[in-house]
All heavy atoms as TSV, in Angstrom:
chain	resi	resn	atom	element	x	y	z
A	1	MET	N	N	0.846	-1.255	0.027
A	1	MET	CA	C	0.002	0.008	-0.015
A	1	MET	C	C	0.933	1.209	0.043
A	1	MET	O	O	1.709	1.449	0.935
A	1	MET	CB	C	-0.873	-0.042	1.331
A	1	MET	CG	C	-1.747	1.148	1.415
A	1	MET	SD	S	-2.840	0.939	2.840
A	1	MET	CE	C	-4.096	1.838	2.290
A	2	PRO	N	N	0.792	2.010	-1.009
A	2	PRO	CA	C	1.698	3.234	-1.074
A	2	PRO	C	C	1.256	4.366	-0.082
A	2	PRO	O	O	0.067	4.408	0.221
A	2	PRO	CB	C	1.532	3.713	-2.521
A	2	PRO	CG	C	0.251	3.209	-3.029
A	2	PRO	CD	C	-0.005	1.916	-2.248
A	3	ASN	N	N	2.252	5.123	0.362
A	3	ASN	CA	C	1.982	6.364	1.188
A	3	ASN	C	C	1.253	6.036	2.523
A	3	ASN	O	O	0.512	6.793	3.059
A	3	ASN	CB	C	1.129	7.394	0.480
A	3	ASN	CG	C	1.927	7.893	-0.847
A	3	ASN	OD1	O	3.082	8.021	-0.812
A	3	ASN	ND2	N	1.194	7.884	-1.941
A	4	ASN	N	N	1.562	4.874	3.098
A	4	ASN	CA	C	0.929	4.566	4.358
A	4	ASN	C	C	2.018	4.426	5.520
A	4	ASN	O	O	1.676	4.069	6.578
A	4	ASN	CB	C	0.273	3.180	4.218
A	4	ASN	CG	C	1.116	2.044	4.220
A	4	ASN	OD1	O	2.176	2.137	3.612
A	4	ASN	ND2	N	0.829	0.947	4.915
A	5	ARG	N	N	3.275	4.905	5.266
A	5	ARG	CA	C	4.332	4.650	6.255
A	5	ARG	C	C	5.075	5.959	6.449
A	5	ARG	O	O	5.359	6.747	5.522
A	5	ARG	CB	C	5.343	3.686	5.617
A	5	ARG	CG	C	6.352	3.336	6.655
A	5	ARG	CD	C	7.358	2.259	6.112
A	5	ARG	NE	N	6.531	1.073	5.872
A	5	ARG	CZ	C	6.748	0.344	4.688
A	5	ARG	NH1	N	7.598	0.584	3.824
A	5	ARG	NH2	N	5.958	-0.779	4.569
A	6	ILE	N	N	5.303	6.306	7.785
A	6	ILE	CA	C	6.117	7.403	8.190
A	6	ILE	C	C	7.386	6.891	8.919
A	6	ILE	O	O	7.179	6.039	9.860
A	6	ILE	CB	C	5.360	8.314	9.108
A	6	ILE	CG1	C	4.146	8.914	8.444
A	6	ILE	CG2	C	6.324	9.471	9.601
A	6	ILE	CD1	C	3.233	9.681	9.322
A	7	VAL	N	N	8.583	7.162	8.575
A	7	VAL	CA	C	9.725	6.649	9.270
A	7	VAL	C	C	10.527	7.857	9.706
A	7	VAL	O	O	10.766	8.894	8.862
A	7	VAL	CB	C	10.650	5.769	8.195
A	7	VAL	CG1	C	11.907	5.304	8.904
A	7	VAL	CG2	C	9.740	4.602	7.645
A	8	PHE	N	N	11.026	7.803	10.947
A	8	PHE	CA	C	11.801	9.037	11.440
A	8	PHE	C	C	12.806	8.406	12.455
A	8	PHE	O	O	12.609	7.275	13.045
A	8	PHE	CB	C	10.929	9.949	12.033
A	8	PHE	CG	C	10.079	9.569	13.188
A	8	PHE	CD1	C	10.459	9.776	14.574
A	8	PHE	CD2	C	8.788	8.881	12.976
A	8	PHE	CE1	C	9.612	9.253	15.620
A	8	PHE	CE2	C	7.917	8.528	13.981
A	8	PHE	CZ	C	8.362	8.730	15.261
A	9	SER	N	N	13.828	9.177	12.688
A	9	SER	CA	C	14.811	8.811	13.644
A	9	SER	C	C	14.955	10.008	14.658
A	9	SER	O	O	14.686	11.110	14.255
A	9	SER	CB	C	16.207	8.468	13.104
A	9	SER	OG	O	16.714	9.592	12.332
A	10	TYR	N	N	15.443	9.578	15.849
A	10	TYR	CA	C	15.711	10.632	16.865
A	10	TYR	C	C	16.742	10.162	17.900
A	10	TYR	O	O	16.851	8.963	17.918
A	10	TYR	CB	C	14.411	11.157	17.526
A	10	TYR	CG	C	13.664	10.109	18.408
A	10	TYR	CD1	C	13.879	10.031	19.775
A	10	TYR	CD2	C	12.852	9.197	17.850
A	10	TYR	CE1	C	13.262	9.182	20.498
A	10	TYR	CE2	C	12.107	8.289	18.606
A	10	TYR	CZ	C	12.404	8.212	19.928
A	10	TYR	OH	O	11.781	7.265	20.739
A	11	THR	N	N	17.306	11.091	18.528
A	11	THR	CA	C	18.221	10.778	19.682
A	11	THR	C	C	17.750	11.467	20.837
A	11	THR	O	O	17.021	12.552	20.755
A	11	THR	CB	C	19.660	11.221	19.331
A	11	THR	OG1	O	19.710	12.585	19.214
A	11	THR	CG2	C	20.238	10.498	18.148
A	12	MET	N	N	18.181	10.936	22.066
A	12	MET	CA	C	17.746	11.663	23.356
A	12	MET	C	C	18.947	11.836	24.105
A	12	MET	O	O	19.860	10.984	24.040
A	12	MET	CB	C	16.762	10.817	24.071
A	12	MET	CG	C	15.369	10.692	23.375
A	12	MET	SD	S	14.234	9.745	24.329
A	12	MET	CE	C	13.603	11.030	25.379
A	13	ALA	N	N	19.103	12.978	24.887
A	13	ALA	CA	C	20.211	13.323	25.538
A	13	ALA	C	C	19.807	14.051	26.853
A	13	ALA	O	O	18.748	14.660	26.830
A	13	ALA	CB	C	21.208	14.129	24.788
A	14	PHE	N	N	20.622	13.992	27.836
A	14	PHE	CA	C	20.482	14.822	29.066
A	14	PHE	C	C	21.711	15.693	29.025
A	14	PHE	O	O	22.919	15.172	29.312
A	14	PHE	CB	C	20.431	13.879	30.326
A	14	PHE	CG	C	20.047	14.791	31.523
A	14	PHE	CD1	C	18.835	15.251	31.717
A	14	PHE	CD2	C	21.084	15.110	32.412
A	14	PHE	CE1	C	18.546	15.931	32.926
A	14	PHE	CE2	C	20.808	15.766	33.601
A	14	PHE	CZ	C	19.530	16.253	33.751
A	15	GLY	N	N	21.449	16.951	28.740
A	15	GLY	CA	C	22.635	17.916	28.638
A	15	GLY	C	C	23.431	17.441	27.414
A	15	GLY	O	O	22.917	17.261	26.332
A	16	ASP	N	N	24.809	17.291	27.612
A	16	ASP	CA	C	25.633	16.854	26.478
A	16	ASP	C	C	25.814	15.322	26.474
A	16	ASP	O	O	26.691	14.808	25.743
A	16	ASP	CB	C	26.986	17.498	26.614
A	16	ASP	CG	C	26.983	18.981	26.376
A	16	ASP	OD1	O	26.049	19.450	25.684
A	16	ASP	OD2	O	27.718	19.673	27.034
A	17	ASN	N	N	25.005	14.633	27.240
A	17	ASN	CA	C	25.237	13.072	27.345
A	17	ASN	C	C	24.071	12.357	26.642
A	17	ASN	O	O	22.929	12.226	27.178
A	17	ASN	CB	C	25.272	12.696	28.750
A	17	ASN	CG	C	26.402	13.291	29.516
A	17	ASN	OD1	O	27.554	13.376	28.992
A	17	ASN	ND2	N	26.116	13.940	30.796
A	18	PRO	N	N	24.361	11.938	25.444
A	18	PRO	CA	C	23.293	11.119	24.743
A	18	PRO	C	C	23.058	9.825	25.375
A	18	PRO	O	O	23.975	9.316	25.879
A	18	PRO	CB	C	23.863	10.945	23.356
A	18	PRO	CG	C	25.262	11.037	23.427
A	18	PRO	CD	C	25.611	12.040	24.596
A	19	PHE	N	N	21.862	9.318	25.451
A	19	PHE	CA	C	21.597	8.098	26.088
A	19	PHE	C	C	20.778	7.132	25.274
A	19	PHE	O	O	20.603	5.995	25.598
A	19	PHE	CB	C	20.900	8.303	27.477
A	19	PHE	CG	C	19.598	9.051	27.572
A	19	PHE	CD1	C	18.380	8.335	27.321
A	19	PHE	CD2	C	19.610	10.332	27.859
A	19	PHE	CE1	C	17.325	9.090	27.361
A	19	PHE	CE2	C	18.525	11.087	27.967
A	19	PHE	CZ	C	17.286	10.459	27.668
A	20	SER	N	N	20.292	7.609	24.063
A	20	SER	CA	C	19.713	6.666	23.125
A	20	SER	C	C	19.509	7.093	21.767
A	20	SER	O	O	19.510	8.440	21.594
A	20	SER	CB	C	18.373	6.262	23.698
A	20	SER	OG	O	17.378	7.341	23.543
A	21	ALA	N	N	19.397	6.247	20.824
A	21	ALA	CA	C	19.119	6.593	19.460
A	21	ALA	C	C	18.051	5.565	18.945
A	21	ALA	O	O	18.034	4.446	19.289
A	21	ALA	CB	C	20.344	6.515	18.581
A	22	SER	N	N	17.068	6.154	18.110
A	22	SER	CA	C	15.912	5.319	17.743
A	22	SER	C	C	15.506	5.597	16.292
A	22	SER	O	O	15.730	6.564	15.807
A	22	SER	CB	C	14.646	5.746	18.551
A	22	SER	OG	O	14.974	5.574	20.020
A	23	LEU	N	N	15.013	4.535	15.711
A	23	LEU	CA	C	14.463	4.471	14.386
A	23	LEU	C	C	13.065	4.028	14.536
A	23	LEU	O	O	12.814	2.874	15.153
A	23	LEU	CB	C	15.301	3.557	13.354
A	23	LEU	CG	C	14.639	3.422	12.071
A	23	LEU	CD1	C	14.718	4.818	11.268
A	23	LEU	CD2	C	15.369	2.386	11.205
A	24	SER	N	N	12.086	4.853	14.155
A	24	SER	CA	C	10.725	4.537	14.445
A	24	SER	C	C	9.843	4.487	13.082
A	24	SER	O	O	10.243	5.277	12.125
A	24	SER	CB	C	10.091	5.650	15.269
A	24	SER	OG	O	10.686	5.643	16.543
A	25	THR	N	N	8.919	3.637	13.076
A	25	THR	CA	C	8.108	3.543	11.767
A	25	THR	C	C	6.710	3.509	12.280
A	25	THR	O	O	6.290	2.690	13.142
A	25	THR	CB	C	8.329	2.184	11.079
A	25	THR	OG1	O	9.775	2.151	10.732
A	25	THR	CG2	C	7.575	2.109	9.824
A	26	ILE	N	N	5.831	4.332	11.631
A	26	ILE	CA	C	4.426	4.338	11.778
A	26	ILE	C	C	3.752	3.888	10.523
A	26	ILE	O	O	3.998	4.532	9.525
A	26	ILE	CB	C	3.857	5.744	12.276
A	26	ILE	CG1	C	4.473	6.105	13.631
A	26	ILE	CG2	C	2.359	5.710	12.370
A	26	ILE	CD1	C	4.241	7.523	13.982
A	27	GLU	N	N	2.994	2.884	10.605
A	27	GLU	CA	C	2.206	2.449	9.422
A	27	GLU	C	C	0.711	2.447	9.681
A	27	GLU	O	O	0.272	2.125	10.780
A	27	GLU	CB	C	2.556	0.999	9.056
A	27	GLU	CG	C	4.003	0.750	8.651
A	27	GLU	CD	C	4.460	-0.695	8.466
A	27	GLU	OE1	O	4.663	-1.338	9.598
A	27	GLU	OE2	O	4.473	-1.110	7.298
A	28	ILE	N	N	-0.034	2.950	8.690
A	28	ILE	CA	C	-1.511	3.072	8.865
A	28	ILE	C	C	-2.149	2.395	7.754
A	28	ILE	O	O	-1.823	2.501	6.554
A	28	ILE	CB	C	-1.894	4.606	8.772
A	28	ILE	CG1	C	-1.143	5.364	9.836
A	28	ILE	CG2	C	-3.446	4.748	8.854
A	28	ILE	CD1	C	-1.373	6.829	9.784
A	29	PHE	N	N	-3.099	1.438	8.186
A	29	PHE	CA	C	-3.809	0.595	7.225
A	29	PHE	C	C	-5.343	0.686	7.526
A	29	PHE	O	O	-5.777	0.940	8.554
A	29	PHE	CB	C	-3.428	-0.910	7.523
A	29	PHE	CG	C	-2.035	-1.231	7.339
A	29	PHE	CD1	C	-1.201	-1.312	8.534
A	29	PHE	CD2	C	-1.404	-1.489	6.215
A	29	PHE	CE1	C	0.155	-1.548	8.322
A	29	PHE	CE2	C	-0.087	-1.723	6.071
A	29	PHE	CZ	C	0.717	-1.812	7.178
A	30	PRO	N	N	-5.908	0.568	6.306
A	30	PRO	CA	C	-7.545	0.544	6.578
A	30	PRO	C	C	-8.053	-0.656	7.298
A	30	PRO	O	O	-7.394	-1.733	7.227
A	30	PRO	CB	C	-8.076	0.518	5.148
A	30	PRO	CG	C	-6.921	0.132	4.282
A	30	PRO	CD	C	-5.663	0.388	5.029
A	31	SER	N	N	-8.980	-0.458	8.155
A	31	SER	CA	C	-9.700	-1.680	8.847
A	31	SER	C	C	-11.193	-1.563	8.846
A	31	SER	O	O	-11.673	-0.571	8.432
A	31	SER	CB	C	-9.105	-1.718	10.272
A	31	SER	OG	O	-9.685	-0.763	11.112
A	32	LYS	N	N	-11.760	-2.560	9.325
A	32	LYS	CA	C	-13.280	-2.554	9.328
A	32	LYS	C	C	-13.818	-1.450	10.208
A	32	LYS	O	O	-14.829	-0.857	9.908
A	32	LYS	CB	C	-13.879	-3.818	9.773
A	32	LYS	CG	C	-13.672	-5.025	8.813
A	32	LYS	CD	C	-14.177	-6.271	9.335
A	32	LYS	CE	C	-13.791	-7.427	8.341
A	32	LYS	NZ	N	-14.317	-8.648	8.743
A	33	LYS	N	N	-13.075	-0.982	11.197
A	33	LYS	CA	C	-13.509	0.075	12.062
A	33	LYS	C	C	-12.902	1.376	11.773
A	33	LYS	O	O	-13.057	2.277	12.575
A	33	LYS	CB	C	-13.177	-0.325	13.557
A	33	LYS	CG	C	-13.809	-1.558	14.131
A	33	LYS	CD	C	-13.406	-1.905	15.459
A	33	LYS	CE	C	-14.167	-3.137	16.101
A	33	LYS	NZ	N	-13.885	-3.384	17.436
A	34	GLY	N	N	-12.193	1.514	10.848
A	34	GLY	CA	C	-11.618	2.808	10.357
A	34	GLY	C	C	-10.150	2.572	9.857
A	34	GLY	O	O	-9.927	2.426	8.729
A	35	SER	N	N	-9.191	2.729	10.851
A	35	SER	CA	C	-7.784	2.619	10.491
A	35	SER	C	C	-7.042	1.815	11.629
A	35	SER	O	O	-7.460	1.916	12.705
A	35	SER	CB	C	-7.185	3.925	10.356
A	35	SER	OG	O	-7.681	4.684	9.351
A	36	LYS	N	N	-6.017	1.153	11.193
A	36	LYS	CA	C	-5.155	0.498	12.133
A	36	LYS	C	C	-3.751	1.071	12.078
A	36	LYS	O	O	-3.258	1.326	11.029
A	36	LYS	CB	C	-5.088	-1.069	11.709
A	36	LYS	CG	C	-4.063	-1.811	12.651
A	36	LYS	CD	C	-4.062	-3.266	12.237
A	36	LYS	CE	C	-3.069	-4.058	13.167
A	36	LYS	NZ	N	-2.998	-5.435	12.737
A	37	LEU	N	N	-3.237	1.400	13.162
A	37	LEU	CA	C	-1.864	2.025	13.344
A	37	LEU	C	C	-0.924	0.949	13.848
A	37	LEU	O	O	-1.242	0.407	14.879
A	37	LEU	CB	C	-1.876	3.207	14.208
A	37	LEU	CG	C	-0.661	4.011	14.318
A	37	LEU	CD1	C	-1.009	5.527	14.406
A	37	LEU	CD2	C	0.196	3.546	15.513
A	38	VAL	N	N	0.179	0.810	13.275
A	38	VAL	CA	C	1.182	-0.120	13.749
A	38	VAL	C	C	2.477	0.702	13.902
A	38	VAL	O	O	2.915	1.413	12.984
A	38	VAL	CB	C	1.554	-1.352	12.675
A	38	VAL	CG1	C	2.626	-2.083	13.194
A	38	VAL	CG2	C	0.303	-2.129	12.436
A	39	PHE	N	N	2.913	0.700	15.126
A	39	PHE	CA	C	4.084	1.394	15.552
A	39	PHE	C	C	5.276	0.509	15.877
A	39	PHE	O	O	5.098	-0.447	16.686
A	39	PHE	CB	C	3.823	2.393	16.757
A	39	PHE	CG	C	5.017	3.153	17.303
A	39	PHE	CD1	C	5.246	4.351	16.620
A	39	PHE	CD2	C	5.755	2.728	18.263
A	39	PHE	CE1	C	6.362	5.038	17.090
A	39	PHE	CE2	C	6.922	3.438	18.712
A	39	PHE	CZ	C	7.135	4.699	18.152
A	40	THR	N	N	6.390	0.711	15.149
A	40	THR	CA	C	7.519	-0.103	15.460
A	40	THR	C	C	8.757	0.780	15.811
A	40	THR	O	O	9.013	1.782	15.029
A	40	THR	CB	C	7.942	-0.907	14.254
A	40	THR	OG1	O	6.699	-1.713	13.866
A	40	THR	CG2	C	9.050	-1.856	14.521
A	41	GLU	N	N	9.574	0.434	16.801
A	41	GLU	CA	C	10.667	1.303	17.202
A	41	GLU	C	C	11.809	0.376	17.407
A	41	GLU	O	O	11.810	-0.671	18.146
A	41	GLU	CB	C	10.401	2.174	18.358
A	41	GLU	CG	C	11.513	3.105	18.716
A	41	GLU	CD	C	11.171	4.165	19.609
A	41	GLU	OE1	O	10.683	5.081	19.110
A	41	GLU	OE2	O	11.495	4.080	20.810
A	42	GLN	N	N	12.966	0.763	16.807
A	42	GLN	CA	C	14.249	0.109	17.063
A	42	GLN	C	C	15.097	0.992	17.859
A	42	GLN	O	O	15.347	2.190	17.368
A	42	GLN	CB	C	14.930	-0.315	15.701
A	42	GLN	CG	C	13.978	-1.292	14.896
A	42	GLN	CD	C	14.560	-1.497	13.570
A	42	GLN	OE1	O	15.721	-1.323	13.253
A	42	GLN	NE2	N	13.666	-1.714	12.605
A	43	ASP	N	N	15.639	0.607	18.958
A	43	ASP	CA	C	16.335	1.533	19.836
A	43	ASP	C	C	17.788	0.973	20.177
A	43	ASP	O	O	17.990	-0.244	20.121
A	43	ASP	CB	C	15.667	1.714	21.180
A	43	ASP	CG	C	14.236	2.214	21.105
A	43	ASP	OD1	O	14.116	3.306	20.526
A	43	ASP	OD2	O	13.321	1.434	21.588
A	44	ALA	N	N	18.622	1.901	20.300
A	44	ALA	CA	C	20.005	1.555	20.933
A	44	ALA	C	C	20.087	2.462	22.151
A	44	ALA	O	O	19.884	3.690	22.164
A	44	ALA	CB	C	21.133	1.950	19.961
A	45	PHE	N	N	20.289	1.789	23.277
A	45	PHE	CA	C	20.394	2.480	24.625
A	45	PHE	C	C	21.833	2.471	25.024
A	45	PHE	O	O	22.510	1.449	25.084
A	45	PHE	CB	C	19.514	1.839	25.628
A	45	PHE	CG	C	18.072	1.942	25.362
A	45	PHE	CD1	C	17.341	0.882	24.823
A	45	PHE	CD2	C	17.423	3.153	25.656
A	45	PHE	CE1	C	16.065	0.996	24.434
A	45	PHE	CE2	C	16.016	3.152	25.335
A	45	PHE	CZ	C	15.334	2.112	24.804
A	46	PHE	N	N	22.309	3.636	25.372
A	46	PHE	CA	C	23.656	3.878	25.834
A	46	PHE	C	C	23.751	3.750	27.278
A	46	PHE	O	O	22.873	3.621	28.022
A	46	PHE	CB	C	24.242	5.155	25.298
A	46	PHE	CG	C	24.007	5.473	23.850
A	46	PHE	CD1	C	23.594	6.679	23.378
A	46	PHE	CD2	C	24.083	4.341	22.911
A	46	PHE	CE1	C	23.268	6.864	22.047
A	46	PHE	CE2	C	23.862	4.572	21.508
A	46	PHE	CZ	C	23.494	5.799	21.061
A	47	GLU	N	N	25.079	3.864	27.750
A	47	GLU	CA	C	25.253	3.805	29.301
A	47	GLU	C	C	24.473	4.881	29.989
A	47	GLU	O	O	24.206	5.985	29.493
A	47	GLU	CB	C	26.765	4.052	29.509
A	47	GLU	CG	C	27.092	3.682	30.917
A	47	GLU	CD	C	28.621	3.818	31.116
A	47	GLU	OE1	O	29.487	3.618	30.182
A	47	GLU	OE2	O	29.057	4.138	32.232
A	48	ASN	N	N	23.864	4.516	31.111
A	48	ASN	CA	C	22.991	5.421	31.971
A	48	ASN	C	C	21.737	5.878	31.221
A	48	ASN	O	O	21.214	6.871	31.501
A	48	ASN	CB	C	23.759	6.727	32.357
A	48	ASN	CG	C	24.968	6.343	33.054
A	48	ASN	OD1	O	24.962	5.534	34.101
A	48	ASN	ND2	N	26.113	7.043	32.843
A	49	SER	N	N	21.167	5.011	30.431
A	49	SER	CA	C	19.779	5.197	29.773
A	49	SER	C	C	18.657	4.891	30.567
A	49	SER	O	O	18.767	4.241	31.652
A	49	SER	CB	C	19.877	4.482	28.475
A	49	SER	OG	O	19.592	3.107	28.570
A	50	ASP	N	N	17.578	5.318	30.138
A	50	ASP	CA	C	16.406	5.000	30.764
A	50	ASP	C	C	15.833	3.577	30.499
A	50	ASP	O	O	14.923	3.021	31.228
A	50	ASP	CB	C	15.229	5.998	30.484
A	50	ASP	CG	C	14.929	6.069	28.997
A	50	ASP	OD1	O	15.722	5.498	28.163
A	50	ASP	OD2	O	13.918	6.766	28.584
A	51	GLY	N	N	16.315	2.981	29.336
A	51	GLY	CA	C	15.991	1.569	29.040
A	51	GLY	C	C	14.688	1.524	28.259
A	51	GLY	O	O	13.883	2.482	28.213
A	52	PRO	N	N	14.370	0.415	27.793
A	52	PRO	CA	C	13.210	0.188	26.951
A	52	PRO	C	C	11.816	0.253	27.660
A	52	PRO	O	O	10.953	0.619	27.093
A	52	PRO	CB	C	13.468	-1.176	26.318
A	52	PRO	CG	C	14.261	-1.862	27.215
A	52	PRO	CD	C	15.164	-0.829	27.793
A	53	ARG	N	N	11.738	-0.101	28.885
A	53	ARG	CA	C	10.552	-0.100	29.672
A	53	ARG	C	C	9.887	1.320	29.669
A	53	ARG	O	O	8.649	1.488	29.309
A	53	ARG	CB	C	10.705	-0.634	31.059
A	53	ARG	CG	C	9.361	-0.814	31.723
A	53	ARG	CD	C	9.540	-1.324	33.130
A	53	ARG	NE	N	10.406	-0.439	34.049
A	53	ARG	CZ	C	9.924	0.622	34.668
A	53	ARG	NH1	N	8.751	1.076	34.480
A	53	ARG	NH2	N	10.778	1.305	35.393
A	54	LEU	N	N	10.654	2.229	30.111
A	54	LEU	CA	C	10.142	3.673	30.200
A	54	LEU	C	C	9.886	4.194	28.826
A	54	LEU	O	O	8.930	5.029	28.651
A	54	LEU	CB	C	11.178	4.523	30.930
A	54	LEU	CG	C	11.352	4.274	32.403
A	54	LEU	CD1	C	12.397	5.156	33.038
A	54	LEU	CD2	C	9.891	4.414	33.223
A	55	ARG	N	N	10.669	3.842	27.830
A	55	ARG	CA	C	10.356	4.367	26.491
A	55	ARG	C	C	8.955	3.829	26.074
A	55	ARG	O	O	8.112	4.572	25.507
A	55	ARG	CB	C	11.494	3.885	25.485
A	55	ARG	CG	C	11.375	4.436	24.168
A	55	ARG	CD	C	11.673	5.966	24.076
A	55	ARG	NE	N	12.791	6.353	24.853
A	55	ARG	CZ	C	14.017	6.357	24.337
A	55	ARG	NH1	N	14.301	6.160	23.159
A	55	ARG	NH2	N	15.120	6.713	25.144
A	56	GLU	N	N	8.761	2.446	26.229
A	56	GLU	CA	C	7.530	1.881	25.784
A	56	GLU	C	C	6.316	2.540	26.545
A	56	GLU	O	O	5.365	2.848	25.880
A	56	GLU	CB	C	7.564	0.396	26.120
A	56	GLU	CG	C	6.405	-0.332	25.678
A	56	GLU	CD	C	6.302	-1.828	25.913
A	56	GLU	OE1	O	7.296	-2.310	26.474
A	56	GLU	OE2	O	5.413	-2.476	25.521
A	57	GLU	N	N	6.496	2.807	27.866
A	57	GLU	CA	C	5.385	3.540	28.604
A	57	GLU	C	C	5.136	4.803	27.951
A	57	GLU	O	O	3.935	5.236	27.826
A	57	GLU	CB	C	5.855	3.623	30.061
A	57	GLU	CG	C	5.724	2.355	30.895
A	57	GLU	CD	C	6.280	2.435	32.238
A	57	GLU	OE1	O	6.297	3.616	32.805
A	57	GLU	OE2	O	6.541	1.422	32.912
A	58	GLY	N	N	6.208	5.582	27.645
A	58	GLY	CA	C	5.987	6.981	27.074
A	58	GLY	C	C	5.302	6.986	25.731
A	58	GLY	O	O	4.301	7.642	25.477
A	59	TRP	N	N	5.713	6.019	24.837
A	59	TRP	CA	C	5.049	5.864	23.511
A	59	TRP	C	C	3.576	5.386	23.758
A	59	TRP	O	O	2.703	5.925	23.027
A	59	TRP	CB	C	5.823	4.985	22.625
A	59	TRP	CG	C	6.807	5.704	21.883
A	59	TRP	CD1	C	8.201	5.622	22.014
A	59	TRP	CD2	C	6.602	6.773	20.843
A	59	TRP	NE1	N	8.800	6.456	21.163
A	59	TRP	CE2	C	7.849	7.218	20.472
A	59	TRP	CE3	C	5.542	7.346	20.361
A	59	TRP	CZ2	C	8.011	8.135	19.467
A	59	TRP	CZ3	C	5.690	8.225	19.345
A	59	TRP	CH2	C	6.914	8.657	18.915
A	60	ASN	N	N	3.400	4.540	24.649
A	60	ASN	CA	C	1.953	4.039	24.861
A	60	ASN	C	C	1.052	5.253	25.236
A	60	ASN	O	O	-0.079	5.337	24.861
A	60	ASN	CB	C	1.900	2.900	25.941
A	60	ASN	CG	C	2.385	1.524	25.303
A	60	ASN	OD1	O	2.239	1.366	24.134
A	60	ASN	ND2	N	2.810	0.639	26.140
A	61	LYS	N	N	1.507	6.055	26.182
A	61	LYS	CA	C	0.743	7.279	26.634
A	61	LYS	C	C	0.504	8.193	25.504
A	61	LYS	O	O	-0.592	8.732	25.280
A	61	LYS	CB	C	1.484	7.913	27.775
A	61	LYS	CG	C	1.430	7.195	29.065
A	61	LYS	CD	C	2.171	7.874	30.205
A	61	LYS	CE	C	2.228	7.096	31.420
A	61	LYS	NZ	N	3.009	7.770	32.551
A	62	LEU	N	N	1.545	8.349	24.662
A	62	LEU	CA	C	1.375	9.367	23.565
A	62	LEU	C	C	0.391	8.755	22.508
A	62	LEU	O	O	-0.541	9.580	22.111
A	62	LEU	CB	C	2.718	9.595	22.845
A	62	LEU	CG	C	3.755	10.474	23.585
A	62	LEU	CD1	C	5.064	10.389	22.904
A	62	LEU	CD2	C	3.176	11.932	23.643
A	63	LEU	N	N	0.507	7.522	22.243
A	63	LEU	CA	C	-0.480	6.997	21.242
A	63	LEU	C	C	-1.901	6.854	21.788
A	63	LEU	O	O	-2.860	7.028	21.024
A	63	LEU	CB	C	0.080	5.602	20.721
A	63	LEU	CG	C	1.437	5.667	19.894
A	63	LEU	CD1	C	1.845	4.370	19.689
A	63	LEU	CD2	C	1.157	6.391	18.625
A	64	GLU	N	N	-2.006	6.592	23.094
A	64	GLU	CA	C	-3.438	6.589	23.682
A	64	GLU	C	C	-3.968	7.912	23.624
A	64	GLU	O	O	-5.152	8.101	23.260
A	64	GLU	CB	C	-3.262	6.042	25.146
A	64	GLU	CG	C	-4.545	5.991	25.822
A	64	GLU	CD	C	-4.494	5.473	27.263
A	64	GLU	OE1	O	-3.705	4.531	27.430
A	64	GLU	OE2	O	-5.197	6.083	28.108
A	65	SER	N	N	-3.220	8.980	23.854
A	65	SER	CA	C	-3.640	10.389	23.811
A	65	SER	C	C	-4.099	10.707	22.328
A	65	SER	O	O	-5.169	11.325	22.161
A	65	SER	CB	C	-2.584	11.373	24.247
A	65	SER	OG	O	-2.387	11.208	25.613
A	66	LEU	N	N	-3.378	10.244	21.300
A	66	LEU	CA	C	-3.626	10.473	19.984
A	66	LEU	C	C	-5.019	9.832	19.648
A	66	LEU	O	O	-5.854	10.428	19.046
A	66	LEU	CB	C	-2.609	9.951	19.039
A	66	LEU	CG	C	-2.826	9.984	17.635
A	66	LEU	CD1	C	-3.043	11.435	17.076
A	66	LEU	CD2	C	-1.673	9.306	16.764
A	67	GLY	N	N	-5.232	8.549	20.098
A	67	GLY	CA	C	-6.406	7.821	19.868
A	67	GLY	C	C	-7.587	8.544	20.475
A	67	GLY	O	O	-8.726	8.626	19.889
A	68	ASN	N	N	-7.404	9.008	21.656
A	68	ASN	CA	C	-8.540	9.840	22.331
A	68	ASN	C	C	-8.913	11.016	21.534
A	68	ASN	O	O	-10.031	11.401	21.509
A	68	ASN	CB	C	-8.134	10.152	23.756
A	68	ASN	CG	C	-8.068	8.925	24.613
A	68	ASN	OD1	O	-8.587	7.992	24.377
A	68	ASN	ND2	N	-7.227	9.053	25.750
A	69	GLU	N	N	-7.896	11.692	21.059
A	69	GLU	CA	C	-8.207	13.018	20.249
A	69	GLU	C	C	-8.895	12.640	18.956
A	69	GLU	O	O	-9.757	13.444	18.434
A	69	GLU	CB	C	-6.812	13.712	19.872
A	69	GLU	CG	C	-6.337	14.474	21.138
A	69	GLU	CD	C	-7.221	15.506	21.541
A	69	GLU	OE1	O	-7.818	16.336	20.752
A	69	GLU	OE2	O	-7.371	15.618	22.825
A	70	ILE	N	N	-8.470	11.657	18.175
A	70	ILE	CA	C	-9.030	11.430	16.817
A	70	ILE	C	C	-10.083	10.333	16.884
A	70	ILE	O	O	-10.804	10.166	15.869
A	70	ILE	CB	C	-7.919	11.116	15.854
A	70	ILE	CG1	C	-7.225	9.821	16.180
A	70	ILE	CG2	C	-7.025	12.200	15.713
A	70	ILE	CD1	C	-6.265	9.336	15.138
A	71	GLY	N	N	-10.247	9.558	18.013
A	71	GLY	CA	C	-11.173	8.395	18.097
A	71	GLY	C	C	-12.568	8.792	18.277
A	71	GLY	O	O	-13.576	8.468	17.992
């Protein structure tokens, strides 16, 4: 399906100390109830990072807020 994917990368740092780098993909597909969003993130966590658990919690909150706004 053309034009259904957004790919972006970002890094996170505290001051001058980077602690992660990420490659994220958002795919949107039609479904019987409207649209289905698939979010995939590939991360590299550096020393003293927050780790994947907190990152997953953060994205879940953001995507839930998005769903509430457009749902």
